[in-house]
C-alpha positions, 0 to 999 in steps of 0.5 A, spaced: 506 227 684 504 221 680 498 217 684 500 212 688 502 205 686 495 202 689 491 208 686 489 209 679 491 216 676 486 221 675 486 226 670 489 232 674 495 227 677 497 224 671 503 227 670 507 222 667 506 219 660 504 212 663 499 215 668 496 219 662 496 214 658 492 210 663 487 215 664 486 216 657 484 209 656 479 209 662 476 215 659 468 215 657 467 222 654 472 227 651 475 232 656 473 239 656 479 241 652 477 237 646 470 240 646 473 247 647 477 245 640 471 243 637 467 249 639 472 253 636 473 250 629 465 250 629 466 258 629 472 257 624 468 253 619 462 258 619 467 263 617 470 259 611 463 257 609 461 265 609 467 266 605 466 261 600 459 262 599 460 270 598 465 267 593 460 263 589 455 269 590 459 274 586 461 269 581 453 268 580 452 275 579 458 277 575 458 277 567 465 274 567 469 270 573 474 272 573 474 279 570 477 281 564 485 282 564 485 276 570 487 269 568 484 263 571 488 260 576 492 255 575 491 248 577 497 244 578 501 248 583 496 249 588 493 242 588 500 239 589 501 244 595 495 242 598 496 234 597 502 235 601 498 238 606 494 232 606 500 228 607 502 231 613 496 228 616 499 222 616 504 224 622 499 228 625 495 222 626 501 218 628 502 223 633 495 223 636 495 215 637 502 215 640 500 220 645 494 216 647 499 210 648 504 214 652 510 214 647 513 220 648 519 220 643 514 217 637 509 223 639 515 228 638 518 225 632 511 225 629 509 232 630 516 234 628 515 231 621 508 234 620 511 241 622 516 241 617 511 238 612 506 244 614 512 249 614 514 247 606 506 247 604 506 254 607 512 257 604 510 254 597 503 258 598 506 264 600 510 264 594 504 263 590 500 268 594 505 273 592 505 271 584 498 272 584 499 279 587 504 281 582 498 280 577 492 283 580 490 286 586 485 285 592 483 292 591 482 292 583 475 288 583 470 284 587 474 277 585 481 280 587 478 282 594 474 275 595 480 271 592 485 274 597 481 274 603 479 267 603 486 265 601 489 269 606 484 267 612 486 260 610 494 261 610 493 264 617 490 258 620 495 254 617 500 259 620 496 258 627 497 250 626 504 251 626 505 255 632 501 250 636 505 245 633 511 249 636 508 250 642 507 243 644 514 240 641 517 245 646 512 243 652 512 236 651 520 236 651 520 240 657 515 237 661 513 231 658 507 227 656 503 229 662 495 228 661 494 236 660 499 235 654 496 229 651 490 232 651 493 238 647 496 233 642 489 230 641 486 237 640 492 239 635 490 233 631 483 235 631 485 242 629 489 240 623 484 235 620 479 241 620 484 246 617 486 241 612 478 239 610 477 247 610 484 248 605 481 242 600 474 246 600 478 253 599 482 250 593 476 247 590 473 254 590 479 257 588 480 253 582 473 253 580 473 257 574 478 253 571 474 246 572 
């Protein structure tokens, strides 16, 4: 039940959007869910930092990068796809902002738009990934191994983000924008901001032989 009329709602009792929004405005520190997401993303950033460092280490030690027989990556399509993912951060930001105001419909609509854009991005990247697989193998060289490992890891994180979108859409639709799901929307936004920055860095690493 929502807190009584004369009692300010607490984080555990704010089950309606208006009460959750009031709790959010009164907070003086980030809730535990946000810190948990931040810690998770720190570990993921470490993974991608290691992958990109490995890529450049192999590059510095190679006589030719990419090896003979493998064309340099094209710049246009991966850049356009990544730019589309960056644009999807606008509705993600709007969803986070709307959730903090208790605007349930706008929150849901914004996540739907972002999710659709992210699905299109992932579909385009899967097609590009498949195209690369037809031209060289991850088993054929160190370049192929680190190239496909880095891209596959990034695409997997985008797929996870889309799954988080879907979960929040389902639970907010069924249960409303309670405090728990408001924090979830904020955590989702932080996740996507981090994954988008990582994706841009992966793109720069991927295209570095073509610069």
